N, C-alpha and C positions, 0 to 999 in steps of 0.2 A: 237471817235466825242459825245463828251458830249453839256447837253441845262444848261445852267445860268441867271432868271430871279429874277425878283427885285421890291421890291417899297420899298421906304421909305420916313414920312412926313404922312404916314395915316394905317392907317389896309383896308385890303379888300383884304375878303381870297376867293371871287365868281372870282375880277377879278387874284389874283395867280396865283388860280388854272385854269384858263378859258390860260391867257400867257403860263405858263407850258405847257397843254395841246398842242398850236398848235406848240411843239418843242417833244413833245415824238418821233418824231422817229427818232430825232438825238441821243436818249438812251434809245432805250428801255428795257433795261437787269433792270431796278431800276428807280423809282419816288421820291422825299423828299420835305419836306415843312420843313420852319423852321420861327415863327413867335414871333416878341418882341412889345413894345411897340414900336407904328408909324414905325413899318417895316414890309416887309414878304419876303421872301425866296423864289429860288422855282428851281429844277436840275432834270432832266434827267438823271441817266447816262450809258453810257457805257461801260462795264467793260471790262479791259484793264490788268492793276495792281491789284495783291490782290483780287480774284474775292468773295472771301465771303463778307457773310455780314457787316464785320467792314470798308470795302470801303465806307456803306451808308454816302452819304450826303444829305441835309447839316452838315458838320465835327463839332466838336466840342475838345477845351480843356478837359483834367482832370474836374476840376471847372466849367467849359459850360461858362465863359468870354469869350473866342474869338469862332466864327463861321464862317467858310468857301464852298462857292459852285465854282467850278473848273470846267475847264472847258480846254482839253488838256496835257499838259506831263514834266512836270521837268527830265529835262537827266538826272543834277549831282544828283539827291538827295539820291542819296544811298551814296555818301561823302559826299553829306551835312548831313544827315540826323546821319554818323557816331560822325562826327564834335559836332553837336548838345549830344547827345549822352553820348558826352567824359564830360560837363562843365552841366550834370544833368538830359537830359530833360528826359521823360518817354516817348517808342510810346507804342501805343494800337496796334498798326498794319503793316504790308509793303506797307501803301502805299505813293502813292509821294504826294497825298490832308493833310496829314499829318505835314508832313515837313514844308507843309509851314506856318502851323500852330504854331509851335514850331520858322521857323523862326523869325513870327513876333514877338511873346514872346521876344528875342531875337536879335532882332536890328530896332526891330518897321518897318516907310517906308521902312527906307536902305536893308530892307531884299528883294528886288526885285533888287536889286546893285549883290543879293548872289545863285540868280537861275537863274540859265539857260536852254530854254524850252520853246513850244508857247506856251500861256495860256491867257485867261479870267479869273479873277479873281475878285470877288467882299469876303472882309472879314468885317466881325462885330468885334469891341469893344466894347463891355456890358460896361465896366466902363468906359470908358471915351465918350459912346453915340457917336461914331464914326461909318463911312463906311467909309474903303479901297476899290477904285477901280482901277484895271487896265488889262494893254494889255503886250502881248509880244513885246520883241527888235523893232520887222521887220513886227507884226503885222498879224500871223498866221492863231490866233482865229479871229474872230470877233465880232466886241462889241457894238452895242447901245443905243443909252439914249432916254429922254426926258422929259423937264425941265415945269412943269408947275406950277402955280401960289403957292399950295399947297400940292405940290406931285412930286416927282421924278424916272423915272420908268429907271429901261434900263432893256438887253434880247440881246443872243446870236443873236438874230435874230428880224429884222426889223418887220417882219410879229405880232411879241410876240406885243409890243407895239402898234397894230396899234388896239387891243383888247379891250384898252379905247375907249369909244366910244365919248371923251370926246377931243382926238388926234384929232387935223387939220389934214384933207388931201388935201391940196394945193401940185403940184411935183414944183422942184426946178427949175429954167431957166437952159438948159445946150446945152450949141451952141458949136459952130466948136471949139475956143478959148479953149472953156473947156475941149474937147480931145484932145488937141493936150497938154496940158498943163495936164493931167493927174490927171484933179482936186477930191477927193477925198468924197469932199461935197453928202451927201446921196442921192436918190431920191425922198425926201419928204423934204420939209424945217420945217415940225415943231423936227424932228428925225435925233442928232449928230451923229456922230463917234468920240469913242476912239483911239486917231490914237496912232501908235505905238511905246513901248518907255515913254507910257504917262499911267502916273492915274489923281486919282482926290479923294477929299475926300469929307465926305458932315456930319455936328456936327445937330446931332438930337439935337434940344432947347425945351423947354415950346412951346416958342410963336411957332416956324415952322424949319428949317428945312435954313441949313447953306454949300453952296455949294464953293468947291474950284473953283479957272479954272485948268482949265489941267496943269499937270505939269510933266516936262520931266524930267526921270531920265536912261536915257540912245540915246549917239547916234554912229553913226558909226565912228571910228577914220577912214577916210579918207587918206591915204598918199603912196606916188608909192616908191616903196622899188625896186631899180638897182640890180640885178644883173648879177655878169661877170661869173657867175661857175651855168652851165647847171642843174650839177650832183644835184647841194644841192641845188637849187630850184624844180626838181623832186622830189627829200625824200625831204623837206621841206614837199609841194603842197600834198604828197603820206601820208604824217603821217596826219596832215589837218582832211584827205577826211578821214582814216585809223578809227581815234579816233571817229567824228562824225556821223560813222556809225556806229561803236559797241553802241554810247552812246544809238541811235533809236534800237537796237535790243533788249532791255529787255523789254519783253511782257509775261501776262501769258498764249494769247490767241499765237495761227498761226499766222504767217507772212508772205506775200506775194513782187511780185512784182508789179509792171506797165514798163513795161520788150520791146525797139523796139529790140534790135539788137546793136540800134547805141556806138555815142562814150560814153554819160553819164553814160545812165542805163545800162552799159557795167561795165564801169567803180562802181558802186554802186551796182551794183551783184558781180562783185569781190568779194571787200568789205565785202556784206553782207556773201555769202560764208565763210568768213572767221570766221563769229561768230555763224554760226546756224550748225543744228548737222543732220539737217533731211533736205530733199528736201523743195528747194522752190519753190512754183508757179510759175511763169512768166505769167503774164496775157499781149497779143498782140492783140489792136486794127487796122484793115482800112475795108478797102470796095473791092471792085472786082477792081477797076479800078484802088485804089489809095491805096496802103500798104507795109508794111517793114516785111513779115510773113517770106522769106527767109532768109532775114537777120537774125528774129531773132532766127526763127528755129536751125540758125547758131550756134547764142550766146549761146543754150539753150546746145546744144549738147556736145557743149564745157566748158560750165558749168558747168553741168550733173543740167540742171534744171525744173522742169514740164515745158512741153510748151505746154499756155493753146492760142488756137487764138479765136479771136470774126470777128465776120464778119456782116458787117453791109450791110445793103442798103438805096439808097436817103429815101425812102418811112421814116425809125424809125430814117433818123437826123431830118429830115423837121419836123415831130409830133413832135419829143421829144422836142421844141423849147420851145417853154410856161412852159415848164413844170420847165426844165432851167432857166425859169430869174423868175420862182416864187421858187425855193430851193435857184436861187445866185442873186438873190434880185439884180440887176444889168441889166440894156440895153446897157450897154458900147459893143459893137459888136466884138471888140476884148476879152472881158472876155464870156460874151457868146458864143461863137468860144470854145475856150478856155476849157469851163467848159460840152460840148457837152462829146466830146469821153471819160473827164473823170466821167463826169455819166455813162456813159456802165460802163466803166471799175469798177468803184467803184459795179455797181447795178451786177456783173456775178463774180466777188470778194465777195458781200455777200452772197454768190446761193453756192456757196463755201465753207462757212464759215470763210471767212475770216475777221475779221474785221481791221488786224493792213497791211498796204501798203505801203514798200518806193518807189521812183518814183522818174526821173531824170528833173525834171519841173524844166528850169527855167536857168542849166543846157551848155546850147549851147552858152548862149551870153561866159561861162565860154572857154570854147571848142573847143567855133567854131564847133560844132555841123553840120552849116549849111551856107554854102559861105558866105550869103546875111551880116551872122554875123561877117565874114570874116575882118580884114581890108585891104581895098587899096594897104598899104604897102606893104603888103603877098602876095597877088596875083600874082601881075605885077613886081615882086623883087623876090633877089635872094632866100627867105625863100620857099616853095611849101609847103601848106595847110599838104602832109601827111607826112610834114618831122617836122610838127611845131607840131601837133599831137601826 
């Protein structure tokens, strides 16, 4: 987890440093800045791939005409790098960040259609005096921005934008109807969220800046596929899962798992073991009255995982709520509830020297991990849950 931030339309070294420093916990391994006329970039790095100084950001191309700051991971960067090298692009590092630069040089703004990953990206084309800001397809990585009369601020977190004293601190109205329609507006009226699968551009002119609207570069291809052959469905799903996990196992630092012993995390652990030579740590969390420790312990034994239980008490959970809201930057009770256990899991992982974890969040809806997600026609029909699973 890194962080990015920037100012477009004016120069303010003091502000960009304050913005960057407010997110230093996201990237404690390195910090960097880039400044040009009417432009400031800031970056905090959590080193995952190519731990050397060659991974320092902001990163530039050979002639220093294209600069980038990046938070996330490009899963297909190795294949994309090979293709770009064949067309004459020269690489100075083993990072996925550098692939973004050369992909932009080769494909322009359509490079976003070529990369597969989770990311927030800010790219500066010095020749065109243009900034490209982009977010991954489903919005795994956060991206916020605020527009002013004379400038444009962006950052991985809202609290970085709040370092500008001229930002109007007025809460958005958030009613029951917003709760049920999953409204994406931020809690602060003057702060906007760059939507998943979208990008925007900013042209730097002599008399100011010109900001595009949010441009959609990807949307899910939603279609229902009906199969008669159950074996074919199982085989295709298995290949998709295997390839997805394999892509996420590329790392120069240790990898671990958030593991409950349930359907989702067990499937993930099964495939992760295929692409990892060492024993994976499996972090499991719960309270005295509510936990999945026994299931997790059995799963760890079967898959030869290093079982790491984390026992919480109610006071720990209650006391961490303000901290969870601070880091989550959201007061939606659904998100806060999910964030609390993830916070303790991440904290324990870091204490064990782990920077990268795989987790099965969201898979319950696909694999019917809980009865609440299971369709009514399976509950009372001829197909039982255990048969379906």
